[in-house]
N, C-alpha and C positions, 0 to 999 in steps of 0.2 A: 263457255264460262260457267263456273258454279253459280248457284242462285245467290250466294253471299257476294261473290265478285260482281255479278250483274246488278245487284242492288246498290253496291258501292259505286259502280260506274254511273248509274242513274243519278245518285246523289251528286256526283261530280259534274255531270252534264247540267243538272239543275243549278248548281252553284255557279258554274261558268256563265250560264245564260242570265241568271238573276243578279249575281254579285260582281262578275268580272267584266263581261262585255259592255254593260252600261257605263262602267267607270273608265273604259279604255280611252275615249277622247281626252278626258281631263288628265289622266295619268300620262298619256303619250305626250301631250302638250307640255306638261311639267318636266318630263324627262328630256324632251328635245331642247328645252331652253335652259337646262341646268348643266353643271359640270359632269364629266364622265363618272359613272358609278353612283350618281345621286339616286336615292330611294325616296319616293313620295311617302308622306306620312300615312296615307290611306293603306299602304301595304301592311303595316302593323295591325291595323284594324281587320283587314281581310285574313291575315294569318290567324288571328285569334278566332275568327268565325270558322275558318276551315278546320282548325284543330278541334273546336267544340263539336263539329259535325263528324269527327273521326276521319277527316281527310288530311292526314298528316303522316309524313314519312312512309308514303305508300310504296316507294321503290326499294325498300330494304327487306329482302327475304329473311335475313337473320339479324336479330337485335338482342342486346342484353335484356335480361328478364324484366328489368325495371324501366326500360326505355319506351317512350311512346311510339306507336306505329302499328300498322296493320299486318305486317309480315306476309305480304303477297308474294307469290312466286314471280319469276321474271315473265312467264307467259301471262299471268293474270294482270301484272302491272302494265304490260306493253300497251293495251288499248287505252289505259288511263293516261299514259305519257302522250299518246297522240292527241287526246282531248286538251291536255295542258298546252300543247303546241299551237293552239288556235291563236293566241297572242303571245308575243315574245316575253312578256314579264310574268306570265301566269304560273309557271312551274315553281317559282320561288315562294308563292303563297302557300304551297303545300309541302315545302321543304324537300322538293324533288328536282332541284336544279343543278346544273353542272357549274363548276367542278365539285361542288360540295357533296352531291350524292355519291359519285364514285369515290371521292376521298373518304366518306363515311364507310363505304364498303371496304376500303383498304384497312381502315382503323379497326373495324369490327373483326376482320380476319387476322390481322397481323399485330395489332398493338398489345402491349402488356397492360396490366391493370392501371398503373400510374399514367401511362399515355392515354388510356381510355378516359380516365377521370379528367385529365387536364385538357385534352384536345377533342375527344369524341363527344363527350357529354354536351358541351356548349353547341356543337354542330347539330346534334339531334334535337336540341331545344330551339334551334333557329336563332340563337343569340349572337352568333358570330358567323363569318364566312371564311373561306380558305382558298388556296390556289394549288395548282400542280405545275411544277417547274421541270420540264423535260427537254423541250425543243430549244435548240441553240442557233443563233444567227450565223455563226462562223463555220459550221460544218453541215454536211448533208444529213440532216436529222431523220430523213426517211429510213436510214440505216442507223438504228439506235446505238449500234456498237461504236459509232463515231463520236458519241458524246464525250466532251473533253473536261467539263467542269470537274475540278478535283475536290475530293473529300479526304483529307489527311488527318490521321490521329495525332494529337499533340496533348499528352498527359490525359487529363479527364475531359478533353474537348475534341470535337471535330472542327476542322478549319476548312472552309469552302472558298474556292476561287474560281471565277468563271462568269459567263454571261448566259442569261436565259431570256427568252421572249415567248409571246403567246401564253403568258401566265394569266389565267382567268382570275378576276376579282381583285388583283393587287392594285393599290391606289385608292380603294374604297376605305372609308374610315373604319368600317367594322371588320376589315380583313385582318386576321390575327396571325396566320401562319401559312406557309406553303410546304408541300412535300416535294423535296428536291432530289433529282437523280444526278449522280456523279460517279467519277472513277475513284474507288477506294482501294482497289487491288490492281495496280497497273501491270504487274507481272503475271497475273492469273490468265487462264484462257479467256477469249473475248467475251463469252457470255457469263463469266463469273467475276468480272472486274468492277461492276457497278453496284452501288448501294443506294437505298432511299433513306433520307434523313428529314426529320421535321424541323423546319427553320422558322422561328418567329420573325415576323416582318420587322420588328423593332430590335432584333438582335444586332450587336455591334458588327459593322462591316456590311450590312445589307442595304443596298442603295436602290431606291426606286428611280428608274431612268425616265420613263414616259409611258403613256398609253399609245399603242400602235394603231394608226388609222388603217382601216380595211377597205380597200377599193374606193377610197375617197370618203368613207364614213368613219366617224370617230367612235362608233360603237358606244354611244353614251350610256346605255343601260348595262351592257355586259362587256366592259372594255377588256382588251387584251393588253397586258402590261409587259414591260421589259425590266428585268432586274439585273443588277451586277453584284456579285459577291466579291468583296475586297477583304480577304482574310476574315470572313464572317465566322464567328465562333458560336457553337451550340454545345450543350452538354453531351457527353458520350451516350447518355440515356435516351437521346432523341433519335437514335438509330431505329428505323422501322423495319422489323423483320430481321433477317440474318445479314451479316456483312457479306458482300459479294453476291447477294441474291436479289439485287435490285430489279432485274428483268422479271423474275418470278413475282416480285411484289407488284410491279406495274401491271402484269397480266391480270391480277385480281380485279383491277378497276377497268381495264381497257375493254374487256368483253361486254360487261354490263353497260359501260358508258356508250359504246357504239350502238347497242340496241336502243338505249334511251334517246340518243341523238337522232337515230333513224326514225323512231316513232314520233318524236316532236316535229321533225321536219315534215313528216307525212301529214300531221295535223295542220301545220302552216300551209302545206300544199293544198289541202282541201279548201281552206279559206280562199286561197288565191284562185283556184279553179272556179269557185262560186263567184268571186268578184269578176273574173274573166267573162263568165256567162252573163252576169248582170250588165257589164259594160257593152258586150256585143249586142244585147237586147235593146240598149238605149241609143246606140249610134246608128245613123242612117246615111251613110255616104252614097252618093250617086243613086238616090232614090230607092235604096233597099237596105233593110236592117242587116248589120254584120252577122247576126246570128243565123240568118237565112242563107248565107253564102257557104258554098260547099267547103272551101278552104278552112273556114273557122269551125265548121262542124267536124271536119277531120281532126283539127287540133284538139277539140274537146274530146272526141272519141279516143284518140291516141293517148291523151293525158289520163283519161279514166282507166284505160287498159294498163298503162305503165304504173299508175299508182296502185291499182289492185294487185298487180304482180309483185310490186315491191313490198306492199303490206303483208301479203301472204308469206313471202320469203322471210320477212322480219319476225312475224309471229312464230314461224317454224324455227327460226334461229333462237328465239327466246325459249321455246319448248326444248330444243336441244341443249341449251345452256343449263336449264334446270336438270335435265336427265344425265348429261354427259360432262358437264363442267366446261371451263373455258377452252381447254385443249381439245376436247372432243367436239366442240362446236366451232372450231377455228375456221373451217372452210365456209360454213353457213354464215358466219359473221363477216368474213371477207366478201361473200356474195351480196349481202344486204348493203354493205358499205358502198359497193359499186352501184347496185340497182337503185337505191334510194337517191344517191347523189345524181345519177344520170337522169332519173325520172324528174326530179325537182328542177334540175338545170334546164331540161327541155321544156317543162311547164313554164318556168319563169321567162324563158325566151319567148314562148308563144303569148304569154300574158302581156308582156311589154309590147309586142307587136299589135295585139288587140287594143290595148289602151292608147297606143300612139304616143304623142308627146308627153301625155300625163304619166305614162309608164316609166319614164326615166327621171321623174321628179320624186321628191319626198312627200308629195301630197297623198300618195296611196302606198300601201305596203308592198306593191309589186316590185319596184326597183330594189328595195332592200332585200326582199326575198331572193331575187335573182343574184344579187351580189353574194348573199350568204350561201346560196346553192353552188355558186362557182367556187367559193372558198372551201366548201364542204368536200370538194373533190381532192383537197389537199389535207384538211384536218383529219386526224386519226389515221394517218397513212394515205399517201396519194394513190390514185386509181391504179397506177402501174405496179405498185407493191402488192396490192390485193390481187391483181390479175396474175402476178408471178406466183403468189401463194396458192391460188386456185389451180393454176396449171401444174405446179409441182405436185400437189396432192393428187390431182387427176392422173398424172403420169405414174406416180408411185403406186396407185391403186389399180392401174390397168392390168398389171400382171396377175394380181390376185383375183381380179374379176374375170379375166379371160386367160386362163393358164396356157392355152394353145393359140398360136397365130390364127386369126380368122380369115385372112386374105386367101391363103391356099385352099381353104375349105369352101369359101363362097365365090371364088373366081370361076367363071364359066367361060372358056375360050370362045371367041367369035366363031360363028358358023355351026355350033353344036346345039 
């Protein structure tokens, strides 16, 4: 890290210890007893303090000249995202939360001046929130070419019809719009059929259906919503980027979003590992502390190993994203999506076993972390899709790396 980034990181750590962690019990209790999407009043106070300390819009490498933010590279921001992941509500204090942060990235890269004024500026100020509507319940959305939601031109409007779910932020009072993906060119080649459109949540024909429970949890703070577009109409000027280039538009946000998600998960994982060690030190079944049992020590050691591997891969993916762009860093990003999800899932399972019955309750963060880690193996592309991507790229590069077959050269017949 540069000296400037290191100093910023220390300010963030101090802010988390002094301003965020002491407030967590009260904030968590208020959130847990409130409707989905409720925001405690103290968050506005903390946002103002964070912004006054220069801890605002840390995750945006590129910003308009007059926009507030630090303009850190992805590599410099990644350790900050991990710290924000210590508690589930912290990233919003710094305006670095999903899905708003990757949506801001899309708008910075693709929006025209009017779209920036109307939709980007309020997000950069933290005055509103937004959603991203891509996944659909009626198709295998792991293959984005299956997306069916239609976006048809009708005069000076786009008309949308279809269902979307796992749309972050919708249902919150301050959610103003979603960026929706749909089919605008049904006769075009598969990767040129889709477009991205900005849809205000109060547009005619936009129906909020429900918040989707996740593994028994209603995700009270960061709920996933389901939307239905019933001849929803938006101005033609709400097209984001080029018509038929929706997949290219989505890639602008997906690469950075995956790095942010991975680093925040690693921050939460560090907290869970610490809690696991504390719990094992306090419990004494059959006359011996859990922490002194070899099995628990192995769990701790393996968890540390897996988290360190995942962290280093993620930092390298951030470095590649800065240097090579989303396409150039594609394999690295698929690798971290797998590595972080698997490491966190394994840690969550071990932590629950260490906590015993308390691990499956909501009295500690352990159960929620495990549920989130399991879901993370599907979010942003299931494990199997990323494995397929990595394998295909490896096979494609094998010929360039090894122009001649190795087996004939390295095979030594038995007896010689």
